[in-house]
C-alpha positions, 0 to 999 in steps of 0.5 A: 872636475873632482874636488881634489882637482879644484883644490889643486887649481886653487892652490896653483892659482895662489902659487902655493906648493903642496908642502906649504899647504900641508904644513899649514894643515899640520898634515903630511904632504903625501896625505895632502897629495892623495887628496888633490889626486883624488886617491882619498876623500877629505873629511868635512873637517879636513876640507874646511881646514884646506879651504881656510888654508887657501883662504876660500869658502868651502862653497867655492869648491862646489860651483859649476866647473864652467864658472870655475874655468872662466875665472882667470888669475886676475879675477881670482886675485881680485876676488881673493882681495875682496874676501880679505877686505871683508875680514877687516874691522870697520875702521880698517875698511873705512881707511881702505875705502877712503884711499880707493875713493881718493884714487878714483877722484884723482883719476876722474880729475885727471881725465877731466883736465885732459878732456879740457886740454884736448878741447882747448887744442 
């Protein structure tokens, strides 16, 4: 898979239009389209800007094609969310982790209570 194809797949997975990405890049949509179609190769600086606009790392475009194909949209969403979490400051991360921990504890308690009710029945 060519780099333009990978950029297109990521953009589509994120439900963005070419116009939205091009506007973020301050680039003409037709020029951006040429990159996705492989008619022109982006410079390193442009590739970095595209990746920033898509909220991915440049290296993610160079993973093996097979690995790229096996990531479904739910996984992409989760990976994207984890990436965004990494960008938060420490206090924001701690708040998010406390919420997640409390939800996990609630789920485990509910499961334990359901198991106890089922055993009592």
